[in-house]
Structure formats: C-alpha cells, structure tokens
C-alpha positions, 0 to 999 in steps of 0.5 A: 795874772796867771803865772808862766809856770801854770801856763807852761804846765798846761801847754807842755809835757815834761819829758825829763832831762830839762826837755818839755814837749808842746802839747799843741804842736809836739815840738821839744823845748829845753827849760833848765832848772832855775832859768825861768820859763822864758824859753817855753813862753817864747815858743808859745808866743811865737808859734801859738799867738792865741795861747793866752785865750785858749788857756783862759777859755779852758779855765773859765767857769771850771770849778776845780777841787783842791786835789787838782792843785795837789792838796789832799785832806789830812786824813788821806795824808796820814793814810799815805804816810802809814802805807808808805811806811809799811811798803818801804820797810816790807812790814806786814800791814798788821804792824799798824795795829801795834800800840808801840808802832802807833806811839812812835808815829806822829800820824793819826792812828789807822788799822790794818784793814784800812792799810790793806784797802789803800794797798789795793787802791794804789795797786789798781791805780798803778796797774792802769798806769803800768798797763798803758806803758808796758803790755802785760805780755812784754819782756819788761813786764815779765822782768818786773815780776821776776825781779820782785821775786828775787829781791823780796824772797825772805818776805815772800816766805813769811807772809801770805802771797796776796799780801806779798803781791800788795807789798811788792807791786807798789814797792817795785814801782815807788816812782809811779805812785804818790799821795794822789794815788789814794785820793 
C-alpha cells in the first residue's frame, strides 16, 4: 500500500507556510506540520476520484534509481561535504589538499581539482534553476551579484576572480542547492 505522504508529494507542490498546490486543478490546500495528510488526501478523493489509478499508472513499470528517493553514493556524499565546507567557510579549494585539514575531516580525502569541478557542476545547476526564476537582466539579478561583491570583498581580493565567482555563487544561493546538485 502506498503511503499518503508519497501520493501527496506526487500530486501537490509545496508552496511554503503549510500551503500546497494541487498539480491537477491548481487549488491551494493547507497541511499543517504534524497533522498528517488527511486534508490533502480528502481533496484528491473529493475532486479527483481517479487519483489512485493515475498514481499507480504513473509508477507502474518505471525503474527508478535510488537517487529518485534521495539516496546518493558515499563518494558523492563525501564530495558534497568537502564542497560545503569550502563554500561555507570561504576557503580556497586548495585547502582540501592540506594534510592537516584531511586529518580533521571524517570524509574520504579528495583533491582541489575535484572540488573545483564540483563547484562548476553546482554553479551550472544553480544557474539553470535561478535563470528560470530570475531573468538575468532583472533588478533582482543585479542585486544578487552586487550584494556578493559587498559581502565577500576580503575574499575577492585574496583569490582569483574565477575562484571567487565559483565560491560566491553557491554561497549566496545556499538554500537552492544540496547533495543532489552533484549527483
């Protein structure tokens, strides 16, 4: 039997602040944390009687990878932790090559070239997400990059511009990327 949570995740888009939008009809419904999914399921049952069949048809015969369920391999997880460590602390990517740094970390060792490649991967994935939400010539886009310059001025003067942009872009958009951005 399929859990209500899985059905609701399939048929509803979370809007934040306990609101969810039905992907079939566009109606907004509330679902407070800790109250279960009865409000969302009752909407499906009353307005879309065939929702169970639609869900079953969509998932029947589809081979899904573990990544679809939020699982990633251990290597990707370690690379993500290194990247997050470098980005959050505004460290140069070469810091992961230091033996002292490696000794303090519980993650599998990596090198600065791998971290740079991961930065490029995350930045390009972020760029596609952000470009859908903010046109590049909008005021919001201009503000994003001008705020980066003000906030990270000391780091800008101490590292190459290309490395700064690779650090600044994921750092200013931390809420928009996670481990699946590397996978």
